[in-house]
C-alpha positions as CSV (number, residue, x, y, z in Angstrom):
1,M,24.6,85.5,35.0
2,V,27.8,84.6,33.0
3,A,26.0,81.1,34.3
4,T,23.2,81.8,33.3
5,L,24.3,83.0,29.4
6,H,26.5,79.9,29.7
7,A,23.6,77.3,30.0
8,D,21.5,79.4,27.3
9,I,24.0,78.8,24.8
10,T,25.1,75.0,25.4
11,Q,21.2,74.9,25.4
12,Q,21.1,76.8,21.6
13,V,24.3,74.5,20.7
14,D,22.4,71.1,21.9
15,V,19.1,72.3,20.1
16,T,20.8,73.1,17.0
17,M,23.2,69.8,16.8
18,Q,20.3,67.9,17.6
19,T,17.9,69.5,14.3
20,M,21.2,68.7,12.2
21,T,21.7,65.3,13.2
22,R,17.5,65.1,12.6
23,R,18.1,66.4,9.5
24,S,21.2,64.1,8.5
25,E,19.4,61.2,9.1
26,S,16.6,62.0,7.2
27,S,18.1,62.8,4.2
28,A,20.1,59.7,4.1
29,V,19.6,57.2,1.1
30,G,19.9,53.9,3.6
31,I,21.6,50.9,2.7
32,H,20.5,50.7,-1.1
33,L,22.6,49.8,-3.7
34,L,22.6,51.9,-6.6
35,V,22.7,50.7,-9.8
36,A,22.8,52.9,-13.3
37,F,22.8,52.4,-17.0
38,E,24.3,53.6,-20.0
39,L,22.3,51.8,-22.2
40,G,24.5,51.9,-25.9
41,Q,23.7,49.3,-28.8
42,Q,26.4,46.9,-28.3
43,W,28.0,47.5,-24.7
44,W,26.3,48.8,-21.3
45,K,28.1,50.5,-19.0
46,V,26.8,49.7,-15.2
47,G,28.1,51.7,-12.5
48,F,27.4,50.8,-8.6
49,A,27.3,52.7,-5.6
50,T,25.8,53.0,-2.1
51,G,25.3,56.3,-2.0
52,F,27.4,59.6,-1.7
53,G,31.0,59.6,-2.2
54,P,33.9,58.4,-4.7
55,R,33.5,54.7,-4.3
56,Q,31.8,53.7,-7.5
57,R,32.1,50.7,-9.0
58,T,32.0,50.7,-13.2
59,R,31.8,47.5,-15.4
60,R,31.1,47.0,-18.8
61,I,28.7,44.5,-20.2
62,A,27.2,43.1,-23.7
63,A,23.8,45.2,-24.5
64,G,21.4,43.0,-23.3
65,A,23.1,40.3,-21.5
66,L,20.7,39.8,-18.5
67,D,22.6,36.6,-17.2
68,V,25.5,39.0,-16.8
69,L,23.7,41.9,-15.0
70,A,22.5,40.0,-12.1
71,T,25.8,38.1,-11.9
72,E,27.3,42.4,-11.5
73,V,24.4,43.0,-9.1
74,A,25.6,40.2,-6.7
75,R,29.0,40.9,-6.9
76,A,28.5,44.7,-6.2
77,K,26.8,43.7,-3.0
78,A,29.4,41.6,-2.0
79,S,32.2,44.1,-2.5
80,Y,30.3,46.8,-0.7
81,G,29.5,44.4,2.0
82,L,25.9,44.3,1.5
83,P,23.8,41.6,2.4
84,A,22.3,39.3,-0.4
85,D,18.9,40.5,-0.2
86,A,19.6,44.3,0.0
87,P,17.4,46.4,-2.0
88,V,18.6,47.6,-5.2
89,V,17.9,50.9,-7.0
90,S,18.3,51.4,-10.0
91,C,17.9,54.2,-13.1
92,Y,18.8,54.8,-16.5
93,E,17.7,57.8,-19.3
94,A,14.5,57.2,-21.5
95,G,15.6,56.5,-25.2
96,R,16.0,54.0,-28.1
97,D,15.7,50.8,-25.3
98,G,12.1,51.8,-24.4
99,F,10.7,50.4,-21.4
100,W,11.2,46.9,-21.4
101,L,14.5,47.2,-19.6
102,H,12.5,48.5,-17.0
103,R,9.8,45.9,-17.0
104,Y,12.7,43.3,-16.2
105,L,14.1,45.0,-13.5
106,T,10.7,45.3,-12.1
107,A,10.0,41.8,-12.3
108,Q,13.5,40.9,-10.7
109,R,12.1,43.5,-7.6
110,I,14.5,46.0,-8.2
111,Q,13.3,49.6,-8.3
112,N,13.8,51.5,-11.3
113,H,13.4,54.6,-12.5
114,V,12.9,56.0,-16.7
115,V,15.2,59.5,-16.1
116,D,13.5,61.7,-18.9
117,S,17.3,62.3,-20.5
118,A,16.4,66.6,-21.1
119,S,15.2,67.3,-17.1
120,I,18.9,66.0,-15.3
121,E,20.7,68.5,-13.8
122,V,24.3,68.9,-16.0
123,N,27.3,71.4,-15.6
124,R,26.9,74.0,-18.2
125,R,30.4,75.0,-19.6
126,A,30.8,75.0,-22.8
127,R,33.5,72.5,-22.6
128,R,32.9,69.9,-19.9
129,T,34.7,66.6,-20.2
130,K,31.6,64.2,-20.8
131,T,32.6,60.1,-21.0
132,D,30.3,57.0,-20.2
133,R,32.0,57.0,-17.0
134,V,31.4,60.8,-15.6
135,D,27.7,60.5,-17.1
136,L,27.5,57.0,-14.6
137,G,28.9,59.0,-11.7
138,G,26.4,61.4,-12.3
139,L,23.1,59.4,-12.7
140,L,24.7,57.9,-9.6
141,N,24.7,61.0,-7.2
142,L,21.4,62.2,-9.0
143,L,20.1,59.2,-7.9
144,A,21.3,59.4,-4.5
145,R,19.9,62.9,-4.1
146,Y,16.4,61.7,-5.7
147,L,16.3,59.0,-2.6
148,G,17.0,61.2,-0.3
149,G,13.9,63.5,-1.0
150,D,14.9,65.7,-3.9
151,R,12.5,65.6,-6.6
152,R,13.7,68.6,-8.7
153,C,17.5,66.8,-10.0
154,W,15.5,65.1,-12.6
155,R,12.1,64.0,-13.8
156,V,10.9,60.7,-14.2
157,V,9.2,59.1,-16.9
158,R,5.9,57.5,-16.2
159,V,5.7,53.9,-17.7
160,P,2.9,53.0,-20.0
161,S,1.3,49.0,-19.2
162,M,2.3,46.4,-22.2
163,V,-1.6,46.9,-23.1
164,D,-1.1,50.9,-23.3
165,E,2.4,50.9,-25.1
166,D,1.1,48.3,-27.4
167,A,-2.3,50.2,-28.6
168,R,-0.1,53.0,-29.7
169,Q,1.4,50.9,-32.4
170,L,-1.1,51.6,-34.9
171,H,-1.3,55.3,-35.0
172,R,2.0,55.5,-35.0
173,T,2.9,53.6,-37.9
174,W,0.3,55.6,-39.6
175,E,2.5,58.4,-38.6
176,T,5.4,56.7,-40.2
177,L,3.8,56.3,-43.6
178,Q,2.6,59.6,-43.8
179,A,6.2,60.9,-43.4
180,D,7.9,58.6,-45.6
181,R,5.2,59.3,-48.3
182,T,5.9,62.9,-47.8
183,R,9.5,62.0,-48.8
184,V,9.1,59.7,-51.6
185,I,6.9,62.8,-53.1
186,N,9.5,65.1,-53.0
187,R,12.1,63.1,-54.3
188,L,10.0,63.1,-57.2
189,K,9.6,66.6,-57.6
190,A,13.5,67.2,-56.7
191,T,14.4,64.7,-59.6
192,L,11.7,66.5,-61.9
193,A,13.0,70.0,-60.9
194,T,16.6,68.9,-62.2
195,Q,15.2,68.3,-65.8
196,G,13.5,71.6,-65.8
197,V,10.0,69.6,-65.7
198,Q,7.2,70.0,-63.3
199,L,4.4,67.2,-63.6
200,R,1.3,66.6,-61.3
201,I,1.5,63.2,-58.6
202,T,-1.7,61.8,-59.9
203,A,-2.8,58.0,-60.5
204,A,-1.0,58.5,-64.4
205,F,2.2,59.8,-63.3
206,L,4.2,56.9,-65.4
207,E,2.3,57.8,-68.3
208,Q,3.4,61.9,-67.8
209,V,6.8,61.0,-67.4
210,V,7.3,58.8,-70.6
211,G,5.3,62.0,-72.4
212,A,7.2,64.9,-70.8
213,R,10.2,66.8,-73.1
214,L,12.7,68.9,-71.9
215,W,13.4,72.3,-73.2
216,D,14.7,71.4,-76.1
217,G,11.9,68.7,-77.3
218,S,13.7,65.7,-76.1
219,P,12.2,62.9,-73.5
220,I,13.9,63.1,-69.8
221,P,16.9,61.1,-69.9
222,A,17.1,57.1,-69.1
223,G,18.6,57.6,-65.9
224,A,16.2,60.0,-64.2
225,R,12.9,57.9,-65.7
226,E,14.3,54.8,-63.9
227,R,14.9,56.9,-60.6
228,L,11.4,58.3,-61.6
229,T,9.6,54.6,-62.0
230,R,11.2,53.1,-58.9
231,D,10.5,56.1,-56.3
232,W,6.9,56.3,-57.9
233,R,6.8,52.1,-57.1
234,Q,8.1,52.7,-53.5
235,L,5.0,55.4,-53.2
236,E,2.5,53.0,-54.6
237,G,3.5,51.0,-52.1
238,I,3.0,53.2,-49.4
239,D,-0.4,54.1,-50.4
240,A,-1.6,50.6,-50.1
241,Q,0.0,50.4,-46.6
242,L,-2.0,53.3,-45.7
243,T,-4.7,52.1,-46.8
244,E,-4.7,48.9,-45.0
245,V,-4.1,50.7,-41.5
246,R,-7.0,53.1,-42.5
247,T,-9.1,50.1,-42.8
248,R,-7.7,48.5,-39.9
249,R,-8.0,51.4,-37.7
250,A,-11.8,51.9,-38.8
251,A,-12.0,48.4,-37.2
252,L,-10.8,48.5,-34.1
253,P,-13.3,47.8,-31.8
254,V,-14.1,49.9,-28.9
255,D,-14.5,48.7,-25.4
256,R,-16.2,50.8,-23.3
257,Q,-15.4,49.0,-20.0
258,T,-11.7,50.6,-20.4
259,T,-10.5,53.9,-19.8
260,T,-9.0,54.6,-23.2
261,G,-12.4,52.6,-24.7
262,R,-14.6,55.3,-23.0
263,Y,-12.6,57.9,-24.0
264,V,-12.2,57.3,-27.9
265,Q,-16.1,57.1,-27.7
266,G,-16.7,60.8,-25.7
267,L,-14.2,62.3,-28.2
268,Q,-15.9,61.6,-31.0
269,T,-19.2,62.7,-29.9
270,L,-17.5,66.6,-30.5
271,R,-17.8,68.1,-33.9
272,A,-14.1,68.3,-35.2
273,I,-12.7,65.0,-33.6
274,G,-12.2,62.0,-35.9
275,P,-11.6,58.5,-35.0
276,G,-7.9,59.6,-35.6
277,G,-7.9,62.0,-33.1
278,A,-9.4,60.4,-30.6
279,W,-7.2,57.1,-30.5
280,V,-4.3,59.0,-30.4
281,L,-5.1,61.5,-27.3
282,A,-6.5,58.3,-25.8
283,T,-3.9,56.0,-26.8
284,E,-1.1,58.7,-26.0
285,I,-2.0,60.6,-23.0
286,F,-5.6,60.2,-21.4
287,G,-6.5,56.4,-21.2
288,W,-3.5,55.9,-18.7
289,R,-1.7,59.4,-17.6
290,E,-3.3,60.5,-14.4
291,I,-3.7,64.1,-14.8
292,R,-4.0,66.8,-11.8
293,N,-4.9,70.0,-13.7
294,G,-4.5,71.4,-17.0
295,R,-1.1,72.8,-16.7
296,Q,0.5,69.3,-15.7
297,L,-1.1,68.5,-19.1
298,G,0.0,71.1,-21.2
299,A,3.4,70.5,-19.7
300,L,3.2,66.7,-20.9
301,V,2.8,67.8,-24.4
302,G,5.0,70.8,-24.4
303,L,2.9,73.1,-25.3
304,V,3.2,75.7,-22.1
305,P,5.3,78.7,-22.4
306,A,9.2,78.9,-21.9
307,L,9.7,82.1,-19.8
308,Y,12.9,83.5,-19.8
309,Q,13.7,86.1,-16.9
310,S,17.2,87.3,-15.7
311,G,17.4,91.1,-13.7
312,E,15.6,93.3,-16.1
313,T,16.1,91.2,-18.9
314,Q,12.5,89.1,-19.8
315,R,11.3,87.6,-23.1
316,D,9.0,84.6,-24.6
317,R,10.9,81.9,-26.4
318,G,7.8,80.5,-27.4
319,I,6.7,77.0,-26.3
320,T,9.1,74.0,-24.6
321,R,8.3,71.2,-27.4
322,A,9.5,69.2,-24.6
323,G,6.6,66.0,-24.1
324,N,4.5,63.7,-26.4
325,D,5.4,65.2,-30.2
326,H,2.3,62.9,-31.0
327,V,0.1,64.7,-29.4
328,R,1.4,67.7,-30.0
329,R,1.4,67.5,-33.9
330,M,-2.3,66.4,-33.5
331,M,-3.4,69.0,-31.2
332,V,-2.0,71.6,-33.9
333,Q,-4.2,69.4,-36.5
334,L,-7.4,69.3,-34.4
335,A,-7.0,73.2,-33.7
336,W,-7.6,74.1,-37.5
337,G,-10.1,71.4,-37.6
338,W,-11.9,73.3,-34.3
339,L,-11.8,76.7,-36.3
340,R,-13.6,75.0,-39.7
341,W,-16.1,73.0,-37.5
342,Q,-16.5,74.4,-34.3
343,P,-16.5,78.3,-35.4
344,S,-19.1,79.4,-33.1
345,S,-17.4,78.0,-29.8
346,A,-15.5,80.3,-27.3
347,L,-12.9,79.1,-28.4
348,A,-13.0,79.6,-31.7
349,Q,-14.2,83.2,-31.4
350,W,-11.4,83.7,-29.2
351,Y,-9.1,83.4,-31.5
352,Q,-10.5,84.9,-34.6
353,R,-10.8,88.2,-32.1
354,R,-6.8,87.6,-30.6
355,F,-5.3,86.5,-34.3
356,G,-7.7,86.2,-37.4
357,G,-6.8,89.6,-38.0
358,G,-3.2,89.1,-38.3
359,G,-0.8,87.8,-40.6
360,G,0.4,84.3,-42.0
361,R,3.0,84.3,-38.4
362,M,0.8,86.0,-36.4
363,R,-2.3,82.9,-37.1
364,R,0.1,80.0,-36.7
365,I,1.2,81.2,-33.3
366,G,-2.5,81.3,-32.3
367,I,-3.0,78.1,-33.5
368,V,-0.4,76.8,-31.0
369,A,-2.0,78.9,-28.2
370,L,-5.5,77.6,-29.5
371,A,-4.1,73.6,-29.5
372,R,-3.3,74.3,-25.6
373,K,-6.7,75.7,-24.7
374,L,-8.4,73.0,-26.5
375,L,-6.1,70.3,-25.0
376,V,-7.5,71.6,-21.6
377,A,-11.4,71.7,-22.9
378,L,-11.1,68.3,-24.6
379,W,-9.7,66.5,-21.1
380,R,-12.1,68.4,-19.1
381,Y,-14.7,67.2,-21.6
382,V,-13.7,63.1,-21.0
383,D,-12.9,63.4,-17.6
384,A,-15.3,65.8,-16.2
385,G,-18.6,66.1,-18.9
386,V,-17.8,69.6,-19.4
387,V,-18.7,70.3,-23.2
388,P,-16.4,73.6,-24.4
389,E,-18.5,76.5,-24.3
390,G,-20.6,76.8,-27.5
391,A,-19.1,73.6,-29.1
392,M,-21.7,71.3,-31.1
393,V,-21.9,67.7,-30.4
394,K,-22.3,65.2,-32.9
395,A,-26.8,64.5,-33.3
396,A,-25.9,60.7,-33.8
397,A,-23.7,60.6,-30.5
398,T,-26.5,62.5,-28.8
């Protein structure tokens, strides 16, 4: 009996060792050269490794020095004893440099990952050490984990094509000009407020400035008038650019042979959706993203709730706001327009029942919830042809 028991224990140990060996083999990164970038305006920090472990190689090169980068990659392979044709896997955080480096690395047959910096695991200590060298080491370890099958250590950004990325420039220019216009108008009002004067920002603004009087009947001082004139000229230039962009956007051809063109035309068949909203949704997300479900779509735009639950404590911290802010801003505008132009739709009636009778804060909270529901409804409409319940379709488009 003792011999039998010993044999059973030996067999169990062998099975356990085989299982552990298989798991170790399945999670191994393999013979890859791992590369991580810390991108700066003047200098790049580049880290190299072959997997987990303390032996990491760090180099500093001039920003954009691609020839030096190729040389350092070759030297790293030689340092680690890898063959010249060993596969290279790299990563860097999405940021100011955009995606041009990703396209270069891909053209060099390097498997690159652009990582959402907000999704990277970090030490939660308030006074943790943070240097470029530490960050590079963390990125290299996370890259090794990602290649080993851990898909939760970070989130990889989906990179658009050159055509899809370029199609977003026009409406982003419009957003930038609108923000600049608001800042200039606020400066005009602030300068007037320092003099105790209130004027309407109309085409006759400069004439009003000349005729305006202070509390004692004296005119606005020369320095303030000069500043107001300069800001007004800047506002006129911004308005001219907005007119030009508006004309350019109205003349954009809609090619129904492309996915973006079909979505642009399809969205405008619904009341409350104009060319601006259609182009933003199509070029930013619908035209090139592969969307699986409504929750994923809401997460891409940052319109999903950020819940907090720990033990008996549970509270709602609002929406995540982690996603495409261009679409998020547009959806809030479209949600207000939907209430006006689609009042008989199921979405508008749901909003009125839940939030219509509340105060201003409650209505603003509700409009975000409506924006999330409307975004999913618009995606189903252009993707599967499901018309939002009770929504009216434009007669001309029909």
